[in-house]
C-alpha positions in Angstrom: -15.5 12.9 51.5 -11.9 14.2 51.1 -10.8 10.7 50.0 -13.7 10.4 47.6 -13.0 13.8 46.2 -9.4 13.0 45.7 -10.3 9.8 43.8 -12.6 11.8 41.5 -9.8 14.3 40.8 -7.4 11.4 40.0 -10.0 9.8 37.7 -10.7 13.1 35.9 -7.0 13.6 35.4 -6.5 10.1 34.0 -9.4 10.7 31.6 -7.9 14.0 30.5 -4.5 12.4 29.9 -6.2 9.6 27.9 -8.1 12.2 25.8 -4.9 14.1 25.1 -3.0 10.9 24.3 -5.8 10.0 21.9 -5.7 13.4 20.1 -1.9 13.2 19.7 -2.3 9.6 18.6 -4.8 10.5 15.9 -2.6 13.5 14.7 0.4 11.2 14.5 -1.5 8.7 12.4 -2.6 11.3 9.8 -1.3 10.2 6.5 -1.4 10.9 2.7 -2.8 7.3 2.2 -6.1 9.0 3.0 -6.2 10.1 -0.6 -6.9 6.5 -1.5 -10.2 6.7 0.4 -11.5 9.6 -1.6 -13.7 9.3 -4.6 -11.8 10.3 -7.8 -14.7 12.7 -8.5 -13.3 14.9 -5.8 -10.3 15.7 -7.9 -11.9 16.3 -11.3 -13.0 19.9 -10.8 -10.0 22.1 -11.8 -11.7 25.1 -10.1 -11.1 23.5 -6.7 -7.4 24.2 -7.1 -7.5 27.9 -7.9 -6.0 29.9 -5.1 -8.6 32.0 -3.4 -11.6 30.1 -4.8 -11.6 26.8 -2.9 -8.1 25.6 -2.0 -8.7 21.9 -2.3 -5.1 21.1 -1.4 -5.3 22.6 2.1 -8.6 20.7 2.7 -7.3 17.2 1.8 -6.8 15.3 5.0 -3.4 13.6 5.5 -1.2 15.8 3.4 1.9 17.3 5.1 3.0 20.9 4.5 5.4 19.9 1.7 2.8 17.6 0.1 0.2 20.5 0.1 2.8 22.5 -1.9 3.2 19.6 -4.4 -0.6 19.5 -4.7 -0.8 23.2 -5.5 1.9 23.0 -8.2 1.0 19.6 -9.6 -2.7 19.6 -9.0 -3.3 17.5 -12.2 -1.3 14.7 -10.5 -3.6 14.3 -7.5 -6.1 11.9 -9.2 -3.2 9.6 -10.1 -1.8 9.8 -6.6 -5.2 8.9 -5.3 -5.4 5.9 -7.7 -1.9 4.9 -6.5 -2.9 5.0 -2.9 -6.0 2.9 -3.7 -3.9 0.4 -5.6 -1.6 0.0 -2.5 -4.5 -0.5 -0.2 -6.2 -3.1 -2.4 -2.9 -5.0 -3.0 -2.1 -5.0 0.7 -5.5 -6.5 1.5 -5.0 -9.1 -1.2 -1.6 -10.1 -0.1 -2.6 -10.5 3.5 -6.1 -11.9 3.0 -5.2 -15.2 4.7 -3.1 -13.7 7.5 -4.1 -12.7 11.1 -3.4 -9.1 10.1 -5.4 -8.6 6.9 -4.6 -5.0 6.2 -8.1 -3.8 7.2 -8.8 -0.1 6.9 -10.5 2.1 9.5 -12.8 5.1 9.2 -10.3 7.8 10.0 -7.4 9.7 8.3 -4.9 7.0 9.4 -6.5 4.5 6.9 -4.9 1.5 8.6 -5.3 2.6 12.3 -2.8 2.6 15.1 -1.2 -0.7 14.1 1.2 1.3 11.9 2.4 3.4 14.8 4.4 0.2 15.6 7.6 0.1 13.4 6.9 -3.6 12.4 7.0 -5.7 9.2 3.4 -4.6 8.5 4.3 -0.9 8.6 7.3 -1.7 6.4 5.1 -3.4 3.8 2.4 -0.7 3.8 4.9 2.1 3.2 6.5 0.1 0.4 3.3 -0.9 -1.5 1.9 2.6 -1.1 5.0 4.2 -2.7 4.9 1.6 -5.4 1.3 2.5 -6.2 2.2 6.1 -6.7 5.1 5.2 -9.1 2.7 2.9 -11.0 -0.2 5.3 -11.3 1.9 8.4 -12.3 3.9 6.4 -14.9 0.7 5.1 -16.5 -0.9 8.6 -16.4 2.1 10.0 -18.3 1.5 7.5 -21.1 -2.2 8.2 -21.2 -1.5 11.9 -21.6 -3.3 12.9 -18.4 -0.4 15.0 -17.0 1.0 18.3 -18.4 4.6 17.8 -17.3 5.2 14.3 -18.8 4.4 12.1 -21.8 5.5 8.8 -23.2 8.6 7.1 -21.9 12.0 8.2 -23.3 13.8 5.2 -22.1 16.8 4.1 -24.1 16.6 1.2 -26.5 17.5 -2.1 -24.7 20.8 -3.4 -25.9 19.5 -6.9 -26.3 16.5 -5.9 -28.4 16.5 -7.4 -31.9 18.0 -4.7 -34.1 15.3 -5.2 -36.8 12.5 -4.3 -34.3 11.4 -0.6 -33.9 11.9 1.0 -30.5 9.7 3.9 -29.8 6.1 3.0 -29.1 4.4 5.0 -26.4 5.7 3.4 -23.2 4.9 3.9 -19.5 7.1 6.7 -18.2 8.5 4.9 -15.3 11.5 7.3 -15.0 9.2 10.3 -14.4 6.9 8.2 -12.1 9.8 7.2 -10.0 11.2 10.7 -9.6 7.8 12.3 -8.8 6.8 9.5 -6.3 10.2 9.9 -4.5 9.7 13.6 -4.2 6.1 13.5 -3.1 6.1 10.6 -0.8 9.5 11.2 0.9 9.0 15.0 1.5 6.7 14.1 4.5 9.6 12.3 6.2 12.2 15.0 5.5 10.2 18.0 6.8 11.5 17.7 10.4 15.0 17.5 12.0 15.4 14.6 14.4 18.2 14.3 17.0 20.7 11.4 16.7 19.7 8.1 18.5 16.1 9.4 18.7 13.1 7.1 18.0 11.7 9.6 15.5 14.9 9.5 13.5 14.9 5.7 13.5 11.3 5.7 12.2 12.1 8.3 9.5 15.0 6.2 8.2 12.9 3.1 8.3 10.1 4.7 6.3 12.5 6.2 3.8 14.2 2.9 3.1 10.9 1.0 2.7 9.5 3.8 0.4 12.5 3.3 -1.8 12.1 -0.5 -1.8 8.5 -0.1 -3.0 9.6 2.3 -5.8 12.4 0.0 -6.9 9.9 -3.0 -7.0 8.3 -1.1 -9.9 11.3 0.7 -11.5 13.7 -2.2 -11.7 11.2 -4.6 -13.2 10.0 -2.7 -16.3 9.2 -5.0 -19.2 9.5 -4.7 -23.0 6.2 -5.0 -24.8 6.0 -5.5 -28.5 3.3 -5.4 -31.2 3.5 -7.4 -34.5 3.2 -5.8 -37.9 3.1 -7.5 -41.3 0.9 -9.0 -43.9 -1.7 -11.5 -42.6 -0.2 -11.4 -39.1 3.2 -12.6 -40.3 5.0 -10.5 -37.6 7.8 -9.6 -40.0 8.2 -6.4 -38.1 7.7 -5.4 -34.4 7.3 -2.1 -32.6 8.4 -2.3 -28.9 8.1 0.0 -25.9 8.7 0.1 -22.1 5.8 -1.3 -20.0 5.1 -1.6 -16.3 5.0 -5.0 -14.7 1.5 -5.9 -13.4 0.8 -4.5 -10.0 0.1 -8.0 -8.7 3.7 -8.9 -9.6 4.9 -5.8 -7.6 2.7 -7.0 -4.7 4.1 -10.5 -4.8 7.6 -9.2 -4.9 7.1 -7.0 -1.9 5.3 -9.8 0.0 8.4 -11.9 -0.5 10.5 -9.0 0.9 8.1 -8.8 3.9 8.6 -12.5 4.7 12.4 -11.9 4.7 12.4 -8.4 6.3 15.4 -7.5 8.3 15.3 -6.2 11.9 17.5 -3.1 12.3 18.9 -0.8 15.0 21.0 2.3 15.1 24.7 2.3 14.3 27.1 3.6 17.0 26.8 7.2 15.8 23.0 7.0 15.9 22.6 8.3 12.4 21.9 5.2 10.3 20.2 1.9 10.7 22.0 -1.4 10.4 21.0 -5.1 10.8 20.4 -6.1 14.4 21.6 -9.7 13.9 24.9 -10.2 12.1 23.9 -13.8 11.2 21.7 -12.4 8.5 22.7 -10.7 5.3 22.9 -6.9 5.1 19.6 -5.5 3.7 19.9 -4.0 0.3 17.7 -1.3 -1.3 15.1 -3.9 -2.4 14.7 -5.4 1.1 12.2 -4.3 3.7 13.5 -3.3 7.2 11.7 -2.9 10.6 12.5 -1.9 14.2 9.9 -3.6 16.3 8.4 -7.1 16.6 4.8 -7.3 15.3 2.1 -7.2 18.0 -0.2 -10.1 18.8 -2.9 -10.1 16.2 -4.9 -12.9 17.7 -7.0 -10.8 20.0 -8.5 -7.3 19.6 -6.4 -4.5 21.1 -7.4 -0.9 20.4 -3.9 0.3 21.6 -2.0 -1.6 19.0 -4.8 -1.5 16.4 -5.2 -5.3 16.3 -8.8 -6.3 15.3 -8.2 -9.9 16.4 -9.3 -13.0 14.5 -12.7 -13.7 16.1 -15.2 -14.4 13.4 -12.6 -14.6 10.6 -13.2 -17.4 8.1 -10.5 -20.2 8.0 -9.8 -23.4 6.2 -9.8 -26.4 8.5 -8.0 -28.5 5.9 -5.1 -26.1 5.4 -1.8 -26.2 7.4 -0.9 -22.7 6.3 -1.7 -19.3 7.8 -5.3 -19.5 6.5 -5.8 -22.8 8.4 -8.1 -22.8 11.4 -5.2 -23.9 13.7 -3.1 -20.8 13.0 -5.8 -18.3 12.1 -7.8 -19.0 15.3 -4.8 -19.0 17.6 -5.8 -22.3 19.2 -9.2 -21.1 20.3 -11.1 -23.4 17.9 -13.6 -22.7 15.3 -17.3 -22.9 14.5 -18.8 -24.6 11.4 -22.0 -23.6 9.6 -23.7 -24.2 6.3 -23.7 -21.5 3.6 -25.9 -21.7 0.4 -24.2 -20.4 -2.7 -26.3 -19.5 -5.7 -24.4 -19.2 -9.0 -24.9 -19.5 -12.8 -24.0 -22.8 -14.3 -24.3 -25.0 -17.4 -24.0 -22.0 -19.6 -24.6 -22.6 -23.4 -23.9 -20.3 -26.3 -26.7 -20.1 -28.9 -26.0 -18.9 -32.5 -26.4 -16.0 -32.8 -25.7 -14.4 -30.3 -26.6 -15.0 -26.7 -25.7 -17.2 -23.7 -28.3 -19.0 -21.6 -27.4 -20.3 -18.2 -29.1 -22.3 -15.5 -29.1 -21.4 -11.8 -27.4 -23.9 -9.5 -27.2 -24.0 -5.7 -24.3 -25.4 -3.6 -24.1 -25.8 0.1 -20.7 -25.1 1.6 -19.2 -25.8 5.0 -17.7 -22.6 6.3 -15.5 -22.3 9.4 -15.1 -19.2 11.5 -12.8 -18.6 14.4 -14.2 -18.7 17.9 
């Protein structure tokens, strides 16, 4: 009986430690990206931000102390931040749709799950694309007149712009978007002091670097857009303004940086990160950096957050990451038929409607074992 009783106590202690670890784990994963999972309707009632009435900012999950203060002062910015977080999540899922890790979201305040507790390339990309989303959304909201503290861009006239063209259309305010995103996103990382050589300091430095890389991917690639004026479309005169690149271009650029990300470690003083392997180039501000190797995404693992690739669709004729050989990690795949019903043979009738037929196709679909 004594031995059995001791085993029960040991079991209960282990369960208690697992529970405590889980709670700490969930708290550590709490992040402002959660704003991207909210409906935008949650931000449209200004009464929610009045102190003493219903303090919305303190109720939003994922905000740090400093971000709550930003919310209280710049409450009209919160819908744009939410849109930016959504843009980052959607773009991440698009860029990794054919990868073993496909940027899946989970139903808690971590958004991406414990996989981002690992300081890997995936965490680097996620921080970068999320920060880029905030720059993008805030910059566009300024132009649309949705924010009290900013308006159209006041960027200087480009030196290479034709001097006969007019500069001064209402452009995207990328300057303001960059400054606000830097303050809002980075304040979370800067709220705590970390000792030299500590893991927490290394992760803070990694996150700050990748946040900046995401912002630069928007800021450094602004375009000049122009509109023609003149009789009968002669385009004898143009009005030009500053315009954001498409967010798909931003995502493509960051995905390239992900593929070439640099592994880093502390310098001798334990205060900064440097490249781990001297054979590679030093990372610049546009490059992504990471500390840890990526986990094995082939099999499901709740500790690392990997969902595995069982049941994922693959392309048996592809030699790339979406091919069944790589996607299924050598386990093989199953093939089944899928009937696809779609509109076809559409014809325009004057005036004014389109009539289509309904066609059926049978596709071969492969899923990983």
